[in-house]
Structures are given as C-alpha cells and as structure tokens.
C-alpha positions in Angstrom: -28.5 4.0 -13.6 -28.9 6.2 -10.7 -27.3 4.0 -8.3 -24.5 3.1 -10.9 -24.0 6.9 -11.3 -23.4 7.4 -7.7 -21.1 4.2 -7.4 -19.0 5.4 -10.3 -18.9 9.0 -9.2 -20.5 10.3 -12.5 -22.1 13.6 -11.4 -23.2 14.7 -14.7 -25.2 11.5 -15.1 -26.5 11.7 -11.6 -27.8 15.3 -12.2 -29.4 14.3 -15.4 -31.2 11.3 -13.9 -32.3 13.6 -10.9 -33.7 16.2 -13.4 -35.6 13.4 -15.2 -37.2 12.3 -12.0 -35.3 9.2 -11.1 -36.6 7.1 -8.1 -34.7 7.8 -5.1 -36.3 4.9 -3.1 -33.6 2.5 -4.1 -31.4 0.1 -2.2 -28.4 -2.0 -3.0 -27.9 -5.7 -2.0 -26.6 -4.4 1.4 -29.9 -2.4 1.9 -27.8 0.9 1.4 -29.7 4.0 -0.1 -28.0 6.1 -2.6 -26.9 8.6 0.1 -25.2 5.7 2.0 -23.6 4.4 -1.2 -22.0 7.8 -1.6 -20.9 7.9 1.8 -19.3 4.4 1.6 -17.5 5.3 -1.7 -16.3 8.6 0.0 -14.8 6.7 2.9 -12.3 5.2 0.5 -11.3 8.1 -1.7 -10.4 11.7 -1.2 -10.9 12.1 -4.9 -14.5 11.0 -4.7 -15.2 13.2 -1.7 -14.0 16.3 -3.7 -15.2 15.6 -7.2 -18.5 13.7 -6.4 -19.7 13.8 -2.8 -19.7 17.7 -2.4 -21.9 18.5 -5.5 -23.9 15.2 -5.0 -24.8 16.3 -1.3 -25.9 19.7 -2.4 -28.4 18.3 -5.0 -29.5 15.3 -3.1 -33.0 16.1 -1.7 -32.3 15.4 2.0 -35.2 14.0 4.1 -35.7 13.6 7.8 -34.3 10.2 9.0 -37.1 8.4 10.7 -36.2 5.7 13.2 -38.2 3.5 15.7 -37.0 2.6 19.1 -39.3 0.8 21.7 -42.4 1.5 19.7 -41.7 5.2 19.4 -40.9 6.9 16.1 -38.4 9.7 16.1 -36.7 12.0 13.5 -33.3 13.1 12.8 -33.1 16.2 10.6 -30.3 16.7 8.0 -28.7 19.6 9.9 -28.2 17.5 12.9 -24.8 15.9 13.2 -26.4 12.4 14.0 -27.8 12.3 10.5 -24.5 12.0 8.7 -23.1 10.0 11.7 -25.9 7.4 11.4 -25.9 7.2 7.7 -22.1 6.9 7.7 -21.9 4.1 10.1 -24.7 2.2 8.4 -22.9 2.7 5.2 -19.5 1.3 6.2 -20.6 -1.2 8.8 -20.4 -4.3 6.8 -17.6 -3.0 4.8 -15.5 -2.5 8.0 -16.7 -4.7 10.6 -14.8 -7.8 9.4 -11.6 -6.0 9.4 -12.2 -4.5 12.8 -13.3 -7.6 14.7 -10.9 -10.2 13.1 -7.9 -8.3 12.7 -8.2 -5.7 15.5 -10.7 -7.2 17.9 -12.5 -3.9 18.2 -15.6 -2.0 17.2 -16.2 1.5 15.9 -14.0 4.1 17.5 -13.7 7.9 17.2 -10.6 7.6 15.1 -12.4 5.6 12.5 -15.0 8.4 12.0 -12.2 11.1 12.0 -10.7 9.2 9.2 -13.8 8.9 7.1 -14.8 12.5 7.7 -11.3 14.0 7.1 -11.8 15.0 3.4 -15.5 15.8 3.7 -16.4 19.4 2.7 -17.4 21.7 5.4 -21.1 22.0 4.1 -21.4 18.2 4.9 -19.2 17.9 8.0 -17.6 21.1 9.4 -14.1 21.4 10.7 -15.4 21.7 14.3 -17.2 18.4 13.8 -14.0 16.8 12.7 -12.2 17.3 16.0 -11.7 14.1 18.2 -13.3 15.8 21.2 -16.5 16.7 19.3 -16.8 13.2 17.9 -16.3 11.4 21.1 -18.8 13.5 22.9 -21.3 12.9 20.1 -21.0 9.2 20.2 -21.1 9.3 24.0 -24.1 11.6 23.9 -26.0 9.1 21.6 -25.3 5.9 23.5 -28.1 3.8 25.0 -26.9 4.7 28.8 -26.4 8.4 28.1 -28.3 10.6 30.5 -28.2 13.5 27.9 -31.8 14.7 27.4 -31.0 15.2 23.7 -29.4 11.9 23.0 -31.0 9.7 20.5 -29.8 6.3 22.0 -28.3 5.1 18.6 -25.3 3.3 19.8 -24.5 0.6 22.1 -21.1 1.1 24.0 -19.5 -2.4 23.7 -16.3 -1.4 25.5 -14.6 1.9 26.5 -14.6 4.1 23.5 -16.1 1.4 21.2 -19.6 1.5 19.6 -21.9 -0.4 17.6 -25.6 0.1 16.8 -28.3 0.0 19.5 -29.8 -3.5 18.8 -33.4 -2.1 19.6 -33.3 0.3 16.7 -35.6 -0.2 13.8 -34.9 1.2 10.4 -37.5 1.5 7.6 -36.5 0.1 4.2 -39.3 0.8 1.7 -42.6 0.2 3.5 -41.2 -2.4 6.1 -39.5 -1.7 9.4 -36.5 -3.9 10.1 -34.3 -4.5 13.1 -31.1 -2.6 12.4 -29.0 -5.9 12.5 -31.4 -7.8 10.4 -31.2 -5.0 7.9 -27.4 -5.3 7.7 -27.6 -9.1 7.9 -24.5 -9.4 10.2 -24.4 -13.1 10.0 -22.8 -12.7 6.5 -19.5 -11.5 8.0 -16.9 -13.8 6.3 -14.4 -14.7 8.9 -12.0 -16.6 6.7 -11.4 -14.2 4.0 -8.1 -12.7 5.3 -6.9 -15.3 7.7 -3.3 -16.2 8.2 -2.2 -19.5 7.1 -2.9 -22.2 9.6 -2.6 -26.0 9.7 -6.1 -27.7 9.7 -5.9 -28.4 13.4 -5.0 -24.9 14.4 -7.7 -23.5 12.0 -10.4 -25.0 13.8 -9.1 -23.8 17.2 -8.7 -20.3 15.6 -12.3 -20.3 14.4 -13.5 -21.1 17.9 -11.6 -18.2 19.5 -12.8 -15.9 16.7 -16.4 -16.9 17.0 -16.4 -16.7 20.9 -14.5 -13.5 21.2 -15.5 -11.4 18.1 -18.4 -12.8 16.2 -20.6 -13.5 19.3 -20.6 -9.9 20.5 -22.0 -8.7 17.3 -24.7 -11.7 17.1 -25.6 -11.1 20.7 -26.3 -7.4 20.0 -28.6 -8.6 17.3 -30.4 -11.0 19.7 -30.9 -8.3 22.3 -33.7 -6.7 20.1 
C-alpha cells in the first residue's frame, strides 16, 4: 500500500500509512525505494511535483545515503545537493537510458536534469540549483577524474558533458551491497521497443551498430567494476 500510494500520488493515504508505522525499507522490481519512485513520477508530471512530491518530501524521514567506493564507506547527507542528484539519476536511469542511447546516442547531460528539476519546489531543489551553470559544475565536481577535494566520484564522464554512474560504486539494498549497474540490471535495456521499420536484412545490421556504439558503453562501464 505504501508504494502504491507514492506511485499514485495519494498523499492522504501515504500520510496515514506513515502514521501507522509503515515499513520504509521497500523496493520495487527496479530496486527503487519510495523516494526514488516519487522522483521518477515527478520527472514526468508537473502536477505530481506540486500536489504530491512537495508534501511527501517534507514528511519523508530522510536518512543519510551511504555508498561504498573502493572498500570505503561514505555518506551523503540530505542537505547536500548530491543527495537528490544521485537519487534522481538512479530513479530515472532505466526509464530514460533506452531513449537516450537508442534515439539520441547520448548519456545524461545537464539539460536532462534541468528539465526534471524545473518544477521541484525550492525546499527540494532551489532556484539556484536549477541553473545550468550550477548543475554542470555539480556533475563535473563529482566525476571520477575530478580533482575537487569535496567531490564524491559518483559519475563517469563518458563524453564531453555526458555522464553515467561510476561503475565502481556500490549501493546497499536491504542488507546486501550491490554494484550500481547490477542493481539497475542494465542488460534489461530493450533495444527493439521503438525502432523504425526495417527489412529483416537491415535490422540485423542496425542491431549490430546499436549494440557496438550504444549498448556496449553501458555494459563496459558495468564490467569495469
């Protein structure tokens, strides 16, 4: 019921379930928790942002995000911008990566996050943080090769201005640690869902090109871990 209330944007039910002590350690079949489900829904709907995400986030008992990198645990606190950025990217990754790679041959860019955060209330993501310059700097600060002492090394820069998750990151689901790409199970990307019409001979050639140029970079990131 708790996950359903978040998915449907039913705040009254969500608040009632929270008051009754609902279990927050829940994950959907994409390994998203309830915060990430809310962020995914918000990425598609201005109405959801205003009517559900804002009161949900105020009530949601935010905890430190604990990640593991090269056998070292580190925390990201809710007030830090990396907190929402990480949860958002995890939430929308499998939802958007097919369209990005197959149709646009690209990864996550600043513009994608600008679009997602556009209708977030200021208590979740402030107007200052919505600026292109701020988001670009935040992504750059937290990339693997950044020399910034405060960077978290969350992201791998795949091309200029294009980012994916650092393949060496581990995320905890329940009591178990998982490599970030295993948690998202990127090999489930469906490359034939929205393909244009092709003859059988062209289709095989098209798949080879798609696999080599678009799917392999994601799988290679996964294998780097």
